[in-house]
MIVEXDREN-113004 format. One record per residue (C-alpha): residue number from 1; residue in three letters; x, y, z. Coordinates in pm, 1 decimal, always signed. Layout:
ATOM    k    r        c1        c2        c3
ATOM  NUM  ALA         X         Y         Z
...
This chain:
ATOM    k    r        c1        c2        c3
ATOM    1  MET      +0.0      +0.0      +0.0
ATOM    2  LEU    +283.8    +241.1     +82.3
ATOM    3  ALA    +449.3    +173.0    -253.7
ATOM    4  ALA    +121.6    +247.0    -434.6
ATOM    5  ARG     +76.1    +573.0    -241.9
ATOM    6  LEU    +432.3    +679.3    -319.3
ATOM    7  ARG    +378.8    +608.5    -690.4
ATOM    8  GLU     +62.5    +821.5    -683.5
ATOM    9  LEU    +248.1   +1107.7    -515.0
ATOM   10  ILE    +533.2   +1081.1    -766.2
ATOM   11  ASP    +286.5   +1074.1   -1057.0
ATOM   12  ALA    +114.5   +1383.4    -913.1
ATOM   13  GLY    +448.7   +1565.2    -889.3
ATOM   14  VAL    +430.6   +1601.9    -511.7
ATOM   15  VAL    +721.0   +1368.6    -429.7
ATOM   16  ALA   +1042.0   +1287.2    -617.4
ATOM   17  ARG   +1235.6    +962.7    -587.1
ATOM   18  ASP   +1614.8    +971.4    -572.9
ATOM   19  ASP   +1805.4    +644.5    -615.4
ATOM   20  GLY   +2117.4    +641.4    -400.7
ATOM   21  ALA   +2376.9    +393.1    -282.1
ATOM   22  ASP   +2162.8    +312.1     +23.7
ATOM   23  GLY   +1848.0    +260.5    -182.6
ATOM   24  PRO   +1569.0    +496.0    -280.2
ATOM   25  ALA   +1504.0    +819.1     -94.4
ATOM   26  TYR   +1198.5   +1038.7    -131.6
ATOM   27  ARG   +1172.7   +1414.1    -102.1
ATOM   28  LEU    +904.3   +1674.3    -147.4
ATOM   29  THR    +908.3   +1865.5    -474.8
ATOM   30  GLU    +830.0   +2236.6    -494.0
ATOM   31  ALA    +464.4   +2138.4    -544.5
ATOM   32  GLY    +489.3   +1909.2    -241.0
ATOM   33  HIS    +624.8   +2186.4     -20.9
ATOM   34  GLU    +342.5   +2413.5    -132.0
ATOM   35  LEU     +86.4   +2138.4     -66.8
ATOM   36  SER    +234.0   +2069.1    +278.1
ATOM   37  ALA    +114.8   +2412.9    +391.8
ATOM   38  VAL    -239.6   +2320.9    +285.5
ATOM   39  VAL    -217.3   +1986.7    +466.5
ATOM   40  ARG     -93.5   +2160.0    +785.3
ATOM   41  GLU    -386.5   +2403.0    +770.0
ATOM   42  LEU    -631.8   +2113.5    +726.4
ATOM   43  GLY    -472.7   +1936.9   +1023.7
ATOM   44  THR    -502.2   +2250.2   +1234.3
ATOM   45  TRP    -865.3   +2289.6   +1134.9
ATOM   46  GLY    -938.7   +1925.4   +1218.7
ATOM   47  GLN    -768.2   +1948.8   +1557.5
ATOM   48  ARG    -962.5   +2265.2   +1638.9
ATOM   49  TRP   -1310.1   +2175.8   +1508.5
ATOM   50  LEU   -1355.4   +1798.2   +1487.0
ATOM   51  SER   -1478.3   +1603.4   +1787.6
ATOM   52  ARG   -1207.2   +1497.6   +2031.7
ATOM   53  ASP   -1421.7   +1208.5   +2154.4
ATOM   54  VAL   -1271.5    +895.9   +2005.3
ATOM   55  ARG   -1460.3    +567.0   +1995.0
ATOM   56  ALA   -1281.1    +265.3   +2139.3
ATOM   57  SER   -1260.4    +113.2   +1789.5
ATOM   58  GLU   -1057.8    +418.7   +1678.6
ATOM   59  LEU    -794.6    +394.2   +1954.3
ATOM   60  ASP    -517.6    +260.9   +1728.3
ATOM   61  VAL    -206.4    +174.5   +1929.5
ATOM   62  ARG      +0.8     +96.3   +1621.2
ATOM   63  ALA     -58.9    +441.6   +1471.7
ATOM   64  LEU     +14.8    +600.3   +1809.5
ATOM   65  VAL    +345.6    +421.0   +1873.0
ATOM   66  TRP    +452.0    +481.1   +1511.5
ATOM   67  ASP    +393.3    +855.6   +1556.7
ATOM   68  ILE    +575.1    +852.8   +1891.8
ATOM   69  HIS    +870.3    +669.7   +1738.0
ATOM   70  ARG    +902.7    +913.2   +1448.7
ATOM   71  ARG    +888.3   +1226.8   +1665.7
ATOM   72  VAL   +1187.3   +1160.9   +1893.7
ATOM   73  ARG   +1431.6   +1446.8   +1950.8
ATOM   74  LEU   +1757.0   +1259.3   +1894.0
ATOM   75  GLN   +1972.0   +1536.8   +2042.7
ATOM   76  ALA   +1772.2   +1522.2   +2369.0
ATOM   77  LEU   +1842.5   +1151.9   +2426.7
ATOM   78  PRO   +2103.7   +1022.0   +2670.8
ATOM   79  GLU   +2439.7    +929.4   +2522.2
ATOM   80  ARG   +2395.3    +557.4   +2574.8
ATOM   81  PRO   +2113.1    +356.7   +2412.6
ATOM   82  LEU   +1811.1    +272.5   +2620.6
ATOM   83  VAL   +1484.7     +88.5   +2580.6
ATOM   84  VAL   +1145.5    +232.4   +2667.3
ATOM   85  ARG    +862.0     -17.8   +2703.3
ATOM   86  ILE    +518.6    +119.5   +2620.9
ATOM   87  GLU    +253.5     -92.4   +2788.8
ATOM   88  PHE    -116.1     -52.1   +2718.0
ATOM   89  THR    -319.5    -164.5   +3016.9
ATOM   90  ASP    -640.8    -210.4   +2818.7
ATOM   91  VAL    -495.3    -420.3   +2534.3
ATOM   92  ARG    -436.8    -794.7   +2531.1
ATOM   93  GLY    -186.8    -997.2   +2333.2
ATOM   94  SER    +115.2    -881.9   +2137.9
ATOM   95  ALA     -25.8    -532.5   +2076.6
ATOM   96  ALA     -13.7    -458.5   +2451.3
ATOM   97  HIS    +365.1    -399.2   +2453.8
ATOM   98  HIS    +586.4    -197.5   +2222.8
ATOM   99  TYR    +951.6    -111.4   +2263.9
ATOM  100  LEU   +1145.0    +194.7   +2158.6
ATOM  101  LEU   +1519.6    +154.0   +2124.7
ATOM  102  LEU   +1637.8    +511.2   +2164.8
ATOM  103  ARG   +1981.8    +605.9   +2036.6
ATOM  104  ARG   +2114.5    +942.6   +1932.0
ATOM  105  SER   +2185.0    +797.5   +1589.2
ATOM  106  GLU   +1843.6    +636.2   +1535.4
ATOM  107  VAL   +1519.5    +522.3   +1691.4
ATOM  108  SER   +1377.9    +176.1   +1641.0
ATOM  109  LEU   +1024.2     +61.9   +1713.6
ATOM  110  CYS   +1023.6    -304.5   +1810.6
ATOM  111  ALA    +761.6    -568.5   +1887.8
ATOM  112  THR    +996.3    -735.2   +2139.4
ATOM  113  ASN   +1276.9    -606.4   +2357.8
ATOM  114  PRO   +1576.9    -565.0   +2126.3
ATOM  115  GLY   +1818.6    -686.3   +2392.6
ATOM  116  PHE   +1896.1    -379.4   +2601.2
ATOM  117  PRO   +1781.1    -323.2   +2960.0
ATOM  118  GLU   +1439.7    -161.1   +2989.6
ATOM  119  GLU   +1529.8    +169.4   +3147.8
ATOM  120  LEU   +1179.1    +315.2   +3143.5
ATOM  121  CYS    +824.8    +182.4   +3124.0
ATOM  122  VAL    +531.6    +395.5   +3012.2
ATOM  123  ARG    +207.3    +231.5   +3125.4
ATOM  124  ALA    -140.2    +362.9   +3045.3
ATOM  125  ASP    -467.9    +276.5   +2880.9
ATOM  126  ARG    -496.3    +370.5   +2512.4
ATOM  127  ARG    -727.7    +664.9   +2563.3
ATOM  128  THR    -505.6    +833.7   +2824.1
ATOM  129  LEU    -183.3    +796.9   +2626.2
ATOM  130  ILE    -351.1    +916.2   +2305.8
ATOM  131  ARG    -505.5   +1215.2   +2483.6
ATOM  132  TRP    -165.6   +1313.0   +2624.2
ATOM  133  TRP      +9.8   +1264.7   +2290.5
ATOM  134  ARG    -238.1   +1475.9   +2094.0
ATOM  135  GLY    -237.9   +1755.3   +2351.5
ATOM  136  ASP    -572.1   +1702.3   +2522.1
ATOM  137  LEU    -400.2   +1635.5   +2857.5
ATOM  138  SER     -85.6   +1773.9   +3013.7
ATOM  139  LEU    +156.5   +1511.1   +3142.3
ATOM  140  ARG     +38.7   +1591.1   +3494.8
ATOM  141  GLN    -326.2   +1538.6   +3395.5
ATOM  142  ALA    -235.6   +1215.1   +3214.6
ATOM  143  ARG     -61.2   +1088.9   +3526.9
ATOM  144  GLN    -369.0   +1175.6   +3731.7
ATOM  145  ALA    -572.3    +975.1   +3476.4
ATOM  146  GLY    -351.7    +668.4   +3526.6
ATOM  147  LEU     -41.0    +710.1   +3310.3
ATOM  148  VAL    +258.9    +570.6   +3497.3
ATOM  149  LEU    +625.4    +633.3   +3419.2
ATOM  150  HIS    +840.5    +373.7   +3592.6
ATOM  151  GLY   +1219.5    +379.3   +3591.0
ATOM  152  ARG   +1515.7    +574.2   +3715.1
ATOM  153  ARG   +1417.0    +920.2   +3832.6
ATOM  154  GLN   +1642.4   +1089.8   +3574.5
ATOM  155  TRP   +1471.0    +904.1   +3286.7
ATOM  156  VAL   +1123.1    +975.3   +3423.2
ATOM  157  ARG   +1205.6   +1345.5   +3443.6
ATOM  158  ALA   +1371.6   +1352.8   +3101.1
ATOM  159  PHE   +1104.3   +1148.6   +2920.4
ATOM  160  PRO    +876.1   +1437.5   +2809.4
ATOM  161  ASP   +1171.5   +1625.0   +2658.8
ATOM  162  TRP   +1268.7   +1331.6   +2437.0
ATOM  163  PHE    +967.5   +1387.0   +2210.6
ATOM  164  GLU    +807.2   +1645.0   +1990.9
ATOM  165  ARG    +448.9   +1549.7   +2056.9
ATOM  166  TYR    +182.0   +1518.7   +1792.3
ATOM  167  LEU    +220.4   +1785.6   +1526.7
ATOM  168  PHE    -106.7   +1955.4   +1623.6
ATOM  169  ALA     -85.9   +1902.9   +2002.5
ATOM  170  ALA     -67.8   +2277.4   +2068.9
ATOM  171  VAL    -391.6   +2347.0   +1877.9
ATOM  172  ARG    -673.2   +2398.7   +2126.6
ATOM  173  PRO   -1021.4   +2272.9   +2043.2
ATOM  174  ALA   -1266.5   +2543.2   +1941.7
ATOM  175  THR   -1482.0   +2477.6   +2249.8
ATOM  176  ALA   -1183.1   +2547.4   +2475.5
ATOM  177  ALA   -1097.0   +2858.9   +2274.2
ATOM  178  ARG   -1454.4   +2987.7   +2315.6
ATOM  179  GLU   -1451.8   +2912.5   +2688.6
ATOM  180  ALA   -1112.7   +3075.9   +2755.3
ATOM  181  PRO   -1130.9   +3408.1   +2938.2
ATOM  182  ARG   -1057.5   +3705.7   +2719.6
ATOM  183  ALA    -755.0   +3920.3   +2795.3
ATOM  184  GLY    -806.2   +4283.7   +2886.6
């Protein structure tokens, strides 16, 4: 499916494919950069105006952990590699645990522990972790709702700084904007 989408974007002139020694690489064209502004505005609109109530069937842990894994601030990570286990308390089976191998050179999302000590565990139900990630809850509010960070104190404190949360996390819902007191 990804290959088909990439072909469509190439055919539309939004993305260009460059073949290099390490395999293909994709980059936005001028048209793609211009379109990205439109996509960002649509995302902002959706975050502001669409319902924030998510049905249980829409709480997709795979999409969430993929977004978390791709928004790591490499420069903020400790010098030595570490593993973060993400544990969903309301999921059964293999989807209940995901592992992030965090290194300053790269981040890997794994289905099993890749062989390093688990330095930090993030434990929460899907709804709470999603609400924190997309900006509906502060970390403090998420912890009050049941999110638990377990590990060495320095990793627990550093954890929020390792990530650039969801792209639209800072966009407040329209209802909150209407309810906010006016300055002056």
